[in-house]
N, C-alpha and C positions, 0 to 999 in steps of 0.2 A: 363728416367726423374729423374733427379739431386732431392736430399731430401728438397732442399728452395720452388721449386715450389711445390714440390709434396705435402709440409706442407700448405702451404700459400694460394698457389689459388685454389682451395675448397673453404677456410674460407673466402678470398676476393671477389670471383664470389661470391659466397651467401649472401654475405651481401653488395655488390656493383653493382652487377649485372654481365650478361654472356659476354660484352667484355673484362673484366677481363680476360678473360680466353684464349682470342688470344694476349696479350702484353704479354712483359715478369715483374717480380714481380715489381722492380723497377718504370721500365716507368705505370705498375697499380698503381702504387701509389702517382706519382703526378699528373699522370689524375685526380684524385680526388678534388684537394685542393685547388680548386677554394673557393673561401672565400665570404661566403652567405651574410658576413655583410657590404661589400666596393659594392661601385657603378663601381669601377677603373677593369679598363682593362689591365692589365700590360701586357698581353701576347702579346698584340700588338703596344701601348708607356709606358715603365716603366721608373718613377722616381730614377734615382742613386742618385742624391747628391741632399741638400735642401742649398741653402743659406741665412739665415736670417737678416736682416737689421728692427728694431722693436724699438720705442722707447713707454716707459714705461709713462702711464696716470694716477696717482691714483687718483689724482680727478676726473675723468672722468670713471676711473676705464675700462680703455683699451689699447689695444696692436695697435700703429698701425706702415707700413711701408711694406716692398716687402717683397717677397721669393721669390729669384730664383731658378727654377726648373731645374737642370739640365737632359737630356731624353736620353733613350736607341730604337731608333726607329723599332722596328721591322715591321711593314707595313705602308711604308711609307705614305699613305693614310689615316690613321688614327688619328683620334681627339686624342687629350689627355684630361681622364677622372680621375675628381680628386674628392673625397669626402669633403663637408663642409658642417659644423652647421655652424646657423646663425654667418657666416662674410658676412660681408657689403664690396663686391669686387669692386675697383674704376676705373680698369682699369686692361689692360696684355698688353705686350708689347713682339714682340717676337726677338729671339737672332740676327738675320737677318733686325730688323729694322721695325718698325712702330708697329699699334696695332692691336690686335688681337679680335675678334671676340671671344665675348663667352657666355654660357645661363649656366643660375641656376636654375635647375629644381625644380620641388613642392618638399620639403621638407618630408623624408618619416619617420616616426616615431619611427623607432629606426634606421635605418643607415643614414638619416639628406636628403642633397640635394645631387643631381648630378652636380657638376662644370662641362661642355664641353669645350671643349674651340680647338676652329680651329686652326692649324699649318700651316706655311707657308713650302714649302720642304727641305730649308735650313735651318730652326731653328731647334738646336741642345742644347736648352732651350727655359723658357720663363718668365718674371716677374711678379707677381703676385703683384698688389699693394693692397692693401684689410685696414680692421679696426675690430677689435673685436669688439662684443656687448655685450651685457650685457645678452644675449645666451651661452656665452662662458662656457661652463658647467663644462672644464675641469680647470679654473683658478679658485682661490680662492682669491682676493682681503679681507686684512683685517683692519680692524680699528686701531690705537694704542692701544685703550685699549681692546682689543682680544692680545696681545702680553704678552708675562714674561716682555719687559720693559715700554710700556706701554706710549713711547714717537713715538715712530714710524709707520707707515703703513708697512704690508708686503705681496706679492703676492708668491703663489706656485700654480706651475700645477699637475696635475693626468690625463695622458693620458689612461691609461689602462681603461678597454678597447679596445674603442673607440669612447674616447672624445681629442685626438691629434687633430681630426678634426674643432674642436670650436675652435682653437686657431692657426693653421696653415694650407691653404689648403694644399693639400697632399692625394697618397695615403694610406689611412690607413689602411692597412692590414698587420698582423704581419706576411708575404708571400714576403712582400716590403719593403726587407731591404733599407734604405741609407747610406750614408755616410752625412755631414752637421758640418756650422760651424755657428756662427750667431756674430750679432754686436748689442747689448743692448744697448741703452740707459737711464739712470734713474736718477732721481734726486738727487742731492748733499747728499751726508752723507749715499746714502743705498749703498750695496754689492750686487752685480749680479751673481749669481753660478749654474751651468749647468749643464747635465749628461755629460759632453765632458772636452778635456785640459784645464784650464785656460791657455790664450796665453797673461793676461797681459790691464793693462785698459790704451789706448790711450792718444794721447793729447787734445783729444776732449771730454775726460771724457767719453768714451763709453767703454764697456767692450767687451771684446772677447775673442772667443771658437772657438774649433774645436775637430772634432771627427772624426780621419779617418778610422775609422773599421767600417761596414756596420752595422746599428742595425735596426730593425723594430721601426715603427713610434711612438709607443709607450711608447718608452724608451725616449721618446725626452724631457729632462725637465730642468725646471725654477724654482727659487726662487730667492725675492729679498728683503731686509730684513736690519736691525741694527744687522750686523751677525759679530762674530768673529772666529778666528779658533785657534785651537788647536792641534800641532802634537802629534803623538803617537810615529812612527815611520820615517824615511824615505820615505815609502811612504804610512804611513796611516795617519787618522786623524780624525778632527770632526770640522762641523762648529756648530754655534750656537750663541744665544742670550746670550750678555755680561753675564748677570743672571745667564744664566745657563749653561754656554760652559764651565768652569771648574767642577761643577759636571760631565758633560757628558764627561769629557775628563777621567775623573777617572773612570767613571761607565763603559767608553769600553776600557779599556786600554789592553785586553788582544786582540784585533783584530787581530794586529800583527801576533801573535801567531798562530791565528784562519786561519788568511792566509797560513802560511807555512806547517799547517795539512794539509789544502785543496789541499795545492799543491801537498805534500807529497802523496794525494792521488789520485789524476786525471790531475794533469800534471799542468804545469806553470800558474799561474795567468797573463794574456795577455792583460791587459787592466790599466798600468802603475801604477796608483796611485787606491787606494781604502781609500775613504774618505766616512765622513757620515757628513748627515745634521740633526740638533733635530731642526724641527718643530714646530712652536706653537700647541694647542691644536687640532685642527678643525682638522687636517689632517685626511683624513676618518680610514686607515688603517694604521696596524702596522709598516707595512715599505713598501717603493716600489726601487726595484733593481736597479734602473738609474743605465748605467754603470758611472764606477768612482765616483760617489757619490750617495751612499743609501739615501733616506731620509725617517726618520724615525719619530716614536711619541715622546713625552716625556714621556707617558706611561711607557716605556721601565727603564724608570732612578727612578727604583727600591731603591739605595742605597747599595746592597749587592751584585748587580752582579747578581742579581738571575734570572732574564729575560733577559738577552744578547743572549738568544739562538735565536732571533731573528737576532740578528747578524748573529750567522752562517747562518741562510735562505737565509738573503737577500746574506752575502759574496758567497752560494752555488749557487746561482743563475747567478753569474759569469761565469763559465761552464753551468748553463741547466737551459735556459732561456733567457741568452743575448750571450751568443757561441752557443750555439744551441737552437735554438727557437720555439715552434709550429705554423706549418704554418697557421691553421686558429685554431680560440676559442674554434671547436671540438675536437684538440687537447691538449687544455689548459692542460692537466695532463700529458704531457709529459714534461712539464715545473715546475708545481707543483710536479709532486708525485717524480718526479729526485731531487726535491731541496730538497723536505723534508726528503728520501730516503740520501743525503747527506750531508744536516744537521745532521741528526741525527749522521751520523758517524763523523762529525768535533765534534761533541760534545760530543762522547766516547773519543777519543783519548784529547782535551783539560780539562774535568772536568772528565772523570769516568766513567765505563760501568754503575754505581749505576745512576747518575746522568739521564746515556742518559738512562736508563732501566724509570724510574720515568717516564718520559715524555712523553716514547713511550704507556706506560700503560695512562696517562691522556686523551693520545692524542685519542686513539682506545676508548674512553671511549666517549670522545666529537663527534665522528664520530659515535658511536652507536646511539646517541642519538638525534643528526642530522637526520641520517638515517627515525628512525621513524617519522618522521614530512617531509621527501620528496615525493615530487612524483616518481612511478618509474622511469619514463625518466628523472629527476635528479638523482637516485640511480645509471645509468650507469656509468662508465668509461670515454667509447669514445660515450659520449652522443651527440645525436641529436641534435642540436640548430637550425631547419630549424623553423621559425616561432616564435623563440628566441632571445631577446636580450642575448649578449653572458655573460649578469652580472647574468641572468640567472642559468647557470651552473655552477657559481661560489660558491661552495659550501665544507665541507671537503672533498667530497668524491672526486674528483682531486687530493687535497694535502694526503690525511691519506689513504685513498682505493688505492691513486697511489703510495704513499711510501710501503704497506705491498707487492701490485703488487711485488714488488721490491726484497724486503725480502724474498718474497716467490721463487724468484727463485735463491737468495743469498743463501737460506738452499735448495737448492737439488742441484745447480752444486758445492756450497764453495765458500766462499770470495774471495779469490787470484786467479779463474777462471773468477768468476765477476767484481770483480776489471780489468782482463784484458779489459774483454768485454768493461767497463764501458769506461776505459781509448782510447780505441780503435773508441768507438762511440761519445765522444769529439773530439779526434782528424780528427777524419773521417770525418766528420758535421762540424768543426767551421766554424763560421760566417755564416750559412746556415738554410734555415727556413724548419720542416722537419712536416711527419703528422705518425700518429699510422702506418699506413700501411707499410713505408718507415721503423718504427721504428721496427715492424714483420718481416720483409724481413731479417733485419739487425742480429735480434737477432736469426732467425733462421740459416744463410749460419755461423754468427759468433759465436753460443752458442752452440745453441743446437742438431743441428747438430753434434758437437761432445757430446757429453752426451744422449745419444739416453733414457736413464733410466730417465733420468730426462725428456726428451721431453715429455715421456708419461705419467708424472703426473703431469704436467701442462697443467690448461685445459684454453685457451683462450678464447674461449666463453665463461664460465661464470666470470672470472674476467675483460673482457674488453667491454662487449656487454649485459652484463646481471643486472639488478638489483640485490641490497644488498650485502652482503660479501659472496664470496667463505667458503667452509666449511675446508678449507684449510689454509686461510688466518692464520700469525702467530701472535702468543700471547708470552708474554711478562712476568716476574716474577721480582717485586719487594720487596724485604725483608723489604726498607725503609716505602714503603707503607703500607705493610702487617705491620710495625708495627701501624702506625696510626690508621688500619683498627679495633686494637686489643684497643684501646686508647678510640673509638668509642662506642666498647661492651661497653667497662668499664662505658662509659659517662651515654649509655642506661641504663647501670644495676643500674643508682644511685650514682654513682660516682659522686665528684662535680667535677667542671671543674677544679676549682684548682687544684685539686689534680690528675689530668693529667700527663704525662708523653712526655712534647711538647720540650721540652731542645731539643735544636739546631736545630730544626728543619727549612724548608728552604720553600719558594713560594710551590714547589711543592708538600711538604707533607698539607701545610694547605688548599692548594686547593684541594685534599685528604678529605681530613677532612670534609672540607664544602660539599664536593659532596656528602658525605656519612653517614650524618643527613639523620633524619626522613626525610620525605615530611614535618610533618603538626608536628606543634611545637608550643608550648604556650608561651603565653608575655614573662612569668617564666624565661623559659628554655631562651629564646632570650635575655634577658636581663641577664640572668648569664652567659652566653655566653661573652657575648657585655660585661660585665664589665671587666671580668677576662681578656680576650683576645684583648678587644678595637678595634673590627674590624672597627666600625664607625668612628674610627681614620686613620685608617690604611693609611697609605702615597704610599701602594701597590695596583697599579690600580685592578692589575687579581684578588686581594684577596678583595680589595672594593667590586668588581663588583659582584663577586662571593656571598657574603654576602648580600650584599643590593637586588639581586634576591629574596634569603631566604627572607629577610625582607617587601616584598612588596608580596610574596606570603602567606607568615603569618598575615597580615597588622600587622607592629609592627609598630606602626607609631612614636618614637622613633626616627628611622633612616629616616623619612621622610626630613628634611630640607637636611640632607648626601646628598641625593637619589638624589635630585632638583641639592645642590650645585653639585654634579658630572656630573649628565647630563646636566647642563649649563658651567660645564668646560672644557667637554669630548668631542671629537668631532670622539672617533677609533668606527668603525661603529660595528666590534668585543664587545663594551662590550653596544653599546648604544641597538640593538636589541635585545638583549634580555629582557634589564631591562624593556623599553618599552613596551614588549611583553607580559611580566610578570604582569604591571601593567594594559595593557590592556584587561584583563581577567574578571575584575571584571565593572560595568558601575560607579560605583566611581572612581577604576581604569584607569577606562580612563579619564574620565571628567579632573583626574589628569594631564595623561599622557598629554595630548594637552593641556591644559593653561601652563605646562613645555614648551611642543613641539613649542608653538604658542612664545616663550620668545628664544628658543636653537635656531630653527632651522634659521635662518640667519647668527648664526654662525659654521650651518655645512657646510658642504661639497656636492657637488650634488650626488656624490657616495654614500652619504649616507642620504641624501632626499629622495632621488630615492627608496630606500629600507622601508624608514619609515612614507613617502608619503603612501604608498600603508599598512602598516600594520596600520595606527592608519584612513584610510579613509579619507587622506587631503584633498583631491579633494572635498569630499561631504561635508554634513552640517553636523558642527563642533560642 
């Protein structure tokens, strides 16, 4: 028996049943990839291409038009099964002529509705006529006052993980990749952009787009508002509102260098352009790696390029996530763990090893803190999401534990060997969706079989299927953070804040300083720190959020106004969750949190409100 079979078939059999024992490794890996978070049956009829023709109605807050779905029919007798959430389907036409009968099933709390369409024998496509409704959680419609300019409305979509089905009827699974094109009709004065090649604006005023490479549905993305563009290089640039675009262009000046370093590591960038759009503050994530056009939060605009690691992360997704995608959301670590590892390598090349080391140390600290609060099943890298929404598995675990796993492999086989393997992984699975089991097969065949001594030291069971961090998880040392720790010790020993040596500190050092402070602080201590370092007035969202959490914990009322303003201004879930959670720990704080949330909730995206509604028991008596 070959080594790959000897290593992996027992593991796959133990985890997924004895049926795997009779299959080849690759076959066993693919056999278990059915997506439990989709109604679709792509093994029978698969959507291959989506053509949208939509009109955006900002007054009614809806999109209306058609989606033409081109099909690959593997079972001639089977219907087309799609995913849909809160869509008003008015008609379905077949490509061979005539209307087609369709049925919208009852809505499942997680997956939404099963949309089943009967097909005629000659149908190679269907045209679905529909409109979105107020239940379209992927779409956030913003009033002018919620934008930087304050004059025009704004729309953006956020499809990850399973929200694209709320604005497009399709097979909303990362394992069903599609090409797409779109015609978007928007009001005069607004600019539409998408995660696709911009094909220009026609005589009819409509914006047209095309994506010729197959992508998972969650990466189909649209934004529309008062936007301007600034070039960074011949293939990179930034979109933003007019009052923001200049600052964004300056802050993101290193983007082209990042692309070049990424290509040097793991092969050519395959998406043509790499642009970014800086969205209004309600965007719920730091960034979203939509191909050709990363969506980004304005909170990365710190003024000193200290937070552009987010750009490196979203750029890295152009390989890990967009080029090679997790087949199901259980395999999410294949997107994010690879991307964090790749991001760290880019940052090391662009900004040096010490900057990268600081970020690794801080990331591990965040992971350890989060692991202490997660249920055991959520601590597993290849977690079982049966019965759970995919977002329930979104934590630091797939990101940071996944990256540590890859760094452990690098430690064992050496960086050059691991780079060779990763380059082969991206090239060999380009424009495919893959499972964890397929990764294990490739890992063993292409790398561990050549390094038996490394394989003997790598406990795959502990890394992939056990909670917590394995004992061999890599640790990073940072001399710059060690210097911060010494200053914290001096302050704890009664040295005045004004006498601490903080000259030249960057964001990562300030975050370490705040994290290393004692949990319990007196109001006079907080006042001294704030008076010296002006944390409450910080324009850096990372520093400000960390400070406001400390203030909420210690009931430092001088920061109350800043806390309310921050929660009303920022929609990034990374900041909202810890701050609301800290407020909610006391009865008085919970009342205040709910008062703020009542005003702020309409400004937040559904991704954020889903988390915060549960945190604040918003569906219960308020």
